[in-house]
N, C-alpha and C positions, 0 to 999 in steps of 0.2 A: 518782164514787166515790173518785177519787184524792185528794181534799182531805179525806176523812173520816178519822177516827182509829178504828182497830179494835183492841180490846183482847181478847186471847185468854187465858183462865184455864186454865192447865194446859200443861205442856210435855211431854206424852207424844208418841207417834208421830203421832196425828192432829192435835194442835194445832201441832206443829212442821212437819208437811207443809203445813198451811194457812198457817203463817207463811212458809214458803219460797215458796209460790205467790203470795201477796199482796206479799211483798217484791220478788220478781222482777217483778211488775207495777207497782211503783212505789207501792203503797198504804202509807200511814203505819200501821204495825202494831207492836204490842208484845205480848210474851208474858210472863205473870206466873206464875212457877213457884215452889212452895214449897220445893223442894229448895235447900239452901244453896249447893251448887256443882254444876257439870256432872258431877262424879264420884260424886255421891251414889247413882246407880242402877247401879253397875257389878255387876249380877247379872241373872239371868234365863235362861230357855231360848232356844234358837233358835226362830225363828218362820217360818211358812210364808207366803210372798207369792204369791198366785195371780194370774192375768192381769189381774183387776180392779185389784188393789193395784199391779201393776207398771205398768199404764197411768197410774194416778194419780200415781205417783212421777215417771214420765217426763214428765208434763205439768207437774208443780209444781216439779221440781228443775231448776237450771241444768244445761247439758249436762255440765259437768266432774263434778258430783255424781252424775248419772245413770250416767256412765261408771264412777265409783268404786263405785257400787252393783253394777253388773255384774261389776266385777273382783273384788269381795269376796264376793258371794253365790255360792252353788253352784246350778246348774241342777238341777232335781229328777231327771227322767229315771229314775225308780225304780218298781219294781212295788209296788203296795199289796195287801197280803195279808189275807184273812179266814180265820182259823184257829180250830180248836177248842182247848180247854184242854189237849188232849193233842198239840198241834201238827199235827193232822190238817188237810189243805188243804180248805177250802171253796171259795175262788175267789181268784185272783190277778189284779188289774187291771194291765195293762201300760201304763206311761206314759213312752214314749220322749221325749227332749228335743225341743222344737220349734225350728225354724230361726230364727224371729223371737222375741227375748226378750220381746217384749210379749204373746206368746201362750203363754208358758211359765210354769212354776212355779218358784219360787226359794226357797232356804233361807238364812237369814242370822241371825247373833246379834243379839238384841235390843239388846245393848249397842253393837255395831258400827253398827247402823242408827240408833240414837238420836245417837251421835257424828257420824254423817254428816249427819243432819238438823239438827244444831246448827251445822254448818259455815257460816261467813259470816254468822251471826246474832248476833255478839257485841254489837251495838248494838241488837238487837231483843229478846233474851231477858234478863229481869231475875230473877235468882235471889233466894232468901230472901224471897219475897213471898207470904206466906200470906193468901189472900183470905178475908174474912169475910162480906160482904154488899154489896148495892148499894142505891142510892137514886136515884129519878128526879128530874131537875131541870125547872123550868118550861119551858125551852127544848127539851125532849125528849131531852137528852143524859142519860148515865147516869154517876153517880159511884160508883166502886169504892172500898171501904173495906178496908184491910188490917190484920193483927194488930199491926203496929208503929205503928199510929196514923196512917199516911199515907193519902192518897186520891189518885185519879187520875180524870180525866174522859175519856169516850170517847163517840163517836157510835154505834159498834156494839160489842156485847159478845158474845163467843162462848164458851160453856161447853165446855171440853175437859178437865174436871177429873175424869173417870173415873166409875165406878159409884156412888161416894158423893158425887157432885156437890153442892157447897153452893149453886151457882147454881140447879140444878134444884129443890132443896128449897124455894127461895124463889119461883122463877118459875113452876114447875109442881108445886105441893105435892101435887097428886093423883096424880102419876106415881110409881108404886111400883116398888121393886126387892125381890123376895122370895127367900126360901130355897126351893130346889126339893126339899129333903128328901134330897138326894144328897150324899154326901161322896166325895172322891177323895184318894188319897195318891200322891204322885209322887216319884221318885228317879232317880238316875243310876248306871248300870252303866258303869264305865270301859272304854273300848275301847283295847286294846293288842294287840300281836301275840300275846301269851300269852293274854289273855282271849278273843280272837276264836275260838281253838281250843277254848274251854270251852263254847261254845254253838253251836247249828246255824246255818249261814250265813244262813238266812232272817231271823234276828233282827238282823243288822246289814247286810243288803243293802237293806233298804227298810222302810217303816212297815207295821204290822200291827194289825188289830183282833182281839183274842182273845175268842171268843164261847162261854162255857161253857153248860151246859144251862139255867141260870136264875140270876136274882138279882144278878148282877154282871158285870163285864167289865174287860178290860185292853187299854190302847193302848200300843204300843211304837214307837219311831222312832229310827233311828241320827242322831246329831248330829255331823257331822264338819266341822272347821274348814278353811278355805282358808289358804294360806300367808300371805295378807295379814292375815287375822284373827288368826292365831297364838294362839288361845285368849285373847282379851282379857278374857273374863269369868272368868278364873282357872281354867278347866277345860280339860282335853285333850278329845279325842274321846270320846264316850259314847253309850250307848243310853238314851234317856229312856223310862221306864215310868210309866204312870198306872193305878192300880187304883181302880175306883169301885164303889160299892154304895149302897143305900138307907141312911139313918142307922141304922135299926133293926137291920141286919145287923152293925154294928160294936159292939165293946164300949163300955160307957160311959166317960166321961173322956177320950175321944180328943183333945179340944182341949187337954188338959193334958199329953200324952205328949211325950217327947223324940223326936228323930229315930230313935234306936235302938229305942225302944219302938214307934214307928209301923211301922218296918221289920219288926220281929218280929211285930207283929200281922198285917201283910199276909202274911208268910211262913206264918203259921199258917192264914190264910184260903185260901191256895192249895195247901195240902197235898193231895196227890193229883193235882195238875196235872203237866204235863211237867216233868221235873227242870231243864231249861234255862230255863224260865220262872221257876221258883222261885229259881234261881241268879241271875237278873237282880236279883231283890229282895235276896237274902241277901248278895250281894257288893257291894252299893251302900254307899258310906260313909254312916254315920248323919247327918252334917252335910248330906248331899245330899237327904235324905228330908224332905218337908214335907207338911202337911195343907192341902187346898184345898177348902173348901166351895164348892158350885155354886150360884150365884144367877143370877137372870134378871130383866130388866125385864118389867113387864106392859104390853102395848101400850095406848095411850091414844087417845082420839078427837082429831081435829085441834083445835088451839087458834088463836086469832087471831094473825097474824104481827106482831111489833114489831121493834125494833132490838136485841132480845136473841134469841139462837138457841143451839142445842146441837149437838154432834156426837160420834160415837163412843159409848163406854160411858155418857157423861153422859146420853144419851137412850135408846139401844137396846142396853144391856149384854146379852149373851147367854151361854149356857153355852159351855164350850170344846170341846164334843164334835164339832163340825164344822170347827173351826179357822178360822173366818171372821171373828172379831171385829176383828182388826187390819186386815183388808182392807176391812171395811165402814167403819171410821174413816178410812182413806185415800181410799175413794171419797167419803165425806162431804166431806173436806178439798178434794178436786178439784172437786167440784161447787159447793161454797160459794166457792172461789176464782173459778171462772168467773162465778158470780152477782155477786160483790162487785167484780170488776175491770172490768165491762163498762159502767160509767157509769149504770146504772139507779138509781132511787130505792132506798135501802137496804132499806126495809121490803118494797117489791114484790120486790126480788131475794131477800130471805129467805123470803118467802111461796113463791115458785117453788121454791127449794131445799128448803124444809120438805115441800112437797107431794110431791116425789120421794123425799126421804129417808125420810119416814114409811112410804111404800109398800114400798120394798125393805128398809129397816132393820127394820121390825116383822115383815116376812115372814121374814127371816133369824132373828129371835128365835123365831118359831114353829117353824121347822124345826130350829133348834138344840135347843130344849126337847123337841121330839118325839124327836130323836136321843138326848138324854140319858136319856129315859124308856125308850127301847128298850135302851140300854146296860145298864140295871139291871133290865130286865123280869123279874118273878118268875113269870110264867106259863109253865110248862114247855111246854105245847102250842104257844103262840105262839112261843116261842124255837125249838122244834123245827121248826116250819113256816118260820121265818126262815132257819135254817141249811140246810133242804132247798132253799129257793128260791136261796140262794147257790150250793149245789152244782150246781144245774140250770144256773144262769147261767154257771158256770164251764165247762160244757161246750158252751154255745151261744153263738157269737160275737156274735149280734144282741143277746142279753140282756146280754152282757158290755159291749158298746159302749154300751147304754142305761144301765147302772149307772155307767160311766165319765163319761157326760155329766152 
């Protein structure tokens, strides 16, 4: 495989992790990224890296970059709360830090992680390359066509170009990505010594799932930067909040609203909740508030393997409700790195990769969609039963351990 040319379409986390792994293995790899410069994506929330994602990064990254990741990321080691809209405690899962970082959970700025993944790839990543389509050549190779009129030939093409993947549309036109009928609005409550005193400590000590009687939900999570990160995405420490509900529960015209209008809409919808939850919303800067429609891939039946394949959101995009999309993409990148670096016939290697990827990837899609539907469940009896089960588990260590697993 080391003599084959691998072209990756998309320079997100999964594509760059794959590039790091293949470059480290001596594979001829290029990344084609539509952003004009490395600094075009200096925005985004912090992301959660679970043990699966951590092991993928450890395997794909050179030792110095792995050590930079550990120095920059924060170890989770925080309790996860399940609370009512009145801040009543249903259950709190205790998650102390693990001794081995490969078995632990980490939090890192998306900006910082992308900068890290770009390190050492200046000759690999090509910016301002907007992919349009591919054609197949008689010798089996693939020619990539870009918006500037240029082309490039490759032996293997990997689609890492996200949920709206142009490669997938051409290669697997029957693979659909649909609207779930759920909308979320997200914002940032700034964390300072003064604002910490304005809300109960539970809201800045760990992530929480807020579960009202029916129809909607809220997720909150403190996002604190290490000294090494120093708020590279332009924000200081903050509590991220995400409010979600079915489309019909929101007023019409949501997509045309400004950040302030979105913030005011959510504040109105949580009238009657605990005042500190409402304060998270009302004290967020309007420019930090955004609308995030929830979409998901539809699992498809296996397709014949070729020298074109896909990873991450390009094939199994999922709702954000379980926070596993980025980790699934990193797992894809690690598995595909192993497949392509071991000298096997590329199509055979890709077939093995896709067999495994489809199984865990689409299983994650289904779990994530189920969690999203539970998040906005409009059945009052079902929600009451769920809250009761959480309270029971909160008092029984065996059930609490099962929930944590």
